[in-house]
N, C-alpha and C positions, 0 to 999 in steps of 0.2 A: 577447507573451507574456501575461495574464492570471494574472488570481487567482480561484482557486477559491472559491465561497460560505461553505464549510468555516471560512475564512481571516478572515471582513471581523472577526468580535468580538474574535477573540483579537489580529490583529495593532492593534485599536483601542485595545483592554485593553492589553495590552502597551505600546505609545503612552504611555497616559496614565502608567500607572504610569512609567516611565522618564522621562516629563518630570516628574513630580512630585518623584523621586528628585533630578533634577537642579538643579530647582532648591534643594531643602535643601541638597544639596552644596554649589551655587554662591553661596545666602547668608551661610551658616556658616561657609566654608572659604574661601573668592573671596580674601578678606583675606590670610591666614596660609599660604595652601599653593596655590597657582593653577595648577600644573603637577598636582598630584591631581585637582585641578574638570576640569581637559581633560583628563586623561588618563581619568576616570572619564566623560566626558561622547562621549570615542571611543570606549570598550567599550559604553557604550549603544546609541551609534547602529549598531554593528557586531549588536549582539545582535536589536536592531530589523530591520537588514537581514536576518539568518540567519533571523529568523520568518515573513519577509515571501517568504521562498523556499522553504519548508517548502509553501506554497500555491498555489507554481506551476503555471501551465499552459503547456508550451513549445507552439510551433508547431508541428506535423508535419505530416507528410506519412502518413495512417495506412497501414495493411496491411489491403486487403479482397479476401478469396480465402476463397471457401465451401468449400473444399478443406485448406486449412490452420488451424492450432490458433494463433492470438495471444499474446503476452506479454500478460497480465492487468494486470502492474506494472513500473515500474524494479525493476532489482536486479541482486545476484549471484545463478545458476544455485548455487545450494550442494547441493540432493540432485538424481540421478536414480538411483530404485531400486524395486524391484519390493520391493511391500508388500499385509498386509491392510486393507481397510476395513471396520469392522466398523457404521458411522456406518449405512450407504443401500446399497453394492453388496453388500457381506458376500462377499466373496470376494477373491482377489488383484489388483491392479490396478498401472500404473504411478506413482511419485509425481516427480511436477516442481516443486521448492521454490524461490521466490526469494525472496533476503535484500535488504529495503530500507533499507537506511542512512537516517538523517536528513537525510543530503545528497543521498539522488534525489527525483524526483518523485512524493506519495502520491495519486495518483488510479487506480482501480483501472478496469478496464476490460473489457468481456465479451468472453470470446475467440475467443469462435465468435458466430453469427447461432441462435436457435432459441427453444425453450418452457423459461419456468420449470418443472421439475417439482417442485421441492423446494428449501423455502427455512427455514434452523434456527440460530437462535442460542444458543449452549452457554455456558452462564456456565463460567469456571475459573479457573487460575491464571497468574501475569504470569512464567513464565520467561523468558531472555533468548529470544529469535528464535530461535539456531542451535542451539537445546537438542532432539535428537530429540522430546523427547517434547512440547513446543509444541506439536504437531500435535495431539498427542489430550488435552492435561491445559490445555492455555491455552485464555483466553477465545478463544470463534472463530464467527465465521458462515459455515455451508456452504451453497452453493447451488449446486443440478444444472440444467444446460438441456440440452434432451434438441432433437436434428436428427436426424431420420428416425430411422434404426434405432441410431443412437449418444448418451452420455449422456457429461459428463464431469463432475467436483464438481470447484465452485470455492472455495477454504477462507481467508478473510480469517483469519490470527491474532493477537491482540494478545502483545505485549513485556511488557520490564521495564518500557522508560520511555512507549510505545505504548499507550494504554489505552481507547481510544473508537472503537471501528469503526462505520465508518457505511454501512450497505447499503441500495441505491436500489430494487432489484426484488422483485419480488409472486408468490405463486404465480399459474400461467397465465397470465404476460406473457409478451408475447414480445417478447424483446430481438435488439438486433442488433447486428452483429461490430463491438470497438473503442470503443461509447456506452459512458454512466459505468455500475457495477457497485457501487460503492463508492469510500469512502474511509477512509483510514487514519492517524488522526495520528502525527505524528512514530516512520515506520516500523515497524519490525516483518515479516512475510511473509509471502507467500501460496503456498501450494500447490494443484499441480494435479494431479486424478488421472484416470485416462486407461487405456481398457482398455490389457488383454495386448495385445501387436504391434502397439503404436502403432509408427507409426515417428518416432522422437526426434531434430528436429533441435538442437537446442539443443546445449549442449555444457557438461559439468559448469567452471565457475568464471568463467562467461561472462558478463559483462555485457549484457546484455540493457534494452530499450527497450519500457516498457505501448503498447500497439497498433500498434507494429512488428515489430519483431522478431518471427519466426520461431519457435514452437517445437516442433510436432510437423507432423506428417500428420492430418488426419483422418478 
């Protein structure tokens, strides 16, 4: 396991703040309430380890197959439905939404290889990620990857807690399946918009792994 570059500053800042708080607590309360001090120290350590877990990159064997659409993130499949896309396709599409909890790995990965033909950031609200309106109303970053005659849209969506979306793709860039597309700090969700008729392999409420689990056939 390694740590993602997006976490270096957050982990260091958290460690500094917790260290200063513990110094203050132990200095002024150690004599009168030793149990409280050690409890505070234990909670601080747990919090710091939890912050570190946000930015972990576990060792995995990624699924590479040009005929498959691979999960762009870790999480739970919360939506599989037909919807109308007003942003890019201007037509009906299949939507697969994956909810990322604070405990999930937060790296986002390219579900297919191909060319980035659309790349757009949208300001928006910070509704809870499981709210259906979060797909269109929340802060988000949309990327369309084209492979041959097929195009799929990957939408990184901010939530009530996750308010920082990082996207590493550029218009015209050739991307490779399972390589990093971006990062969403502290959870939220990722939507996949797929052409009608796409064979979906994932199931509702299924827990998937980014870069590993098969979502659909391309």
